[in-house]
C-alpha positions in Angstrom: -34.7 74.9 112.8 -38.1 76.7 112.8 -41.3 74.9 112.1 -43.0 76.0 108.9 -46.3 75.3 107.2 -46.1 75.1 103.4 -48.8 74.7 100.8 -48.5 74.5 97.0 -51.1 74.7 94.3 -52.3 71.3 93.2 -52.5 72.4 89.5 -49.2 74.4 89.6 -50.8 77.7 90.7 -52.9 78.2 93.9 -56.6 78.8 93.8 -58.7 80.9 96.2 -59.9 77.7 97.9 -56.3 76.5 98.4 -55.3 79.9 99.8 -58.3 79.7 102.2 -57.2 76.2 103.3 -53.7 77.5 104.0 -55.0 80.3 106.2 -57.2 77.9 108.1 -54.4 75.4 108.6 -52.0 78.2 109.7 -54.4 79.5 112.3 -55.1 75.9 113.5 -51.3 75.4 113.8 -50.9 78.5 116.0 -49.6 81.1 113.6 -50.1 84.4 115.4 -51.7 87.6 114.0 -49.0 89.6 112.2 -47.1 86.5 110.9 -45.3 87.2 107.7 -45.8 84.8 104.8 -43.4 83.9 102.1 -44.6 83.1 98.6 -43.1 81.7 95.4 -44.7 83.2 92.3 -44.6 82.4 88.7 -43.3 84.7 86.0 -46.9 85.7 85.4 -47.3 86.7 89.0 -49.5 83.7 90.1 -48.9 82.1 93.5 -47.2 78.7 93.2 -46.3 78.1 96.9 -46.9 79.8 100.2 -45.2 79.3 103.6 -45.5 80.6 107.1 -43.1 80.1 110.1 -44.9 78.7 113.2 -44.1 79.4 116.8 -42.3 77.0 119.0 
């Protein structure tokens, strides 16, 4: 099973600061350039959850 890194918005939808934290954590965990991310969005189009598959 692949390792993944998943973040969710603390107040239901993600903020810019939460997105920045996700990117920093993904880089620190070894996510390579070009990694595809998966997002769960609300019916209004706001990001609720974001995930990236990690190598290894």
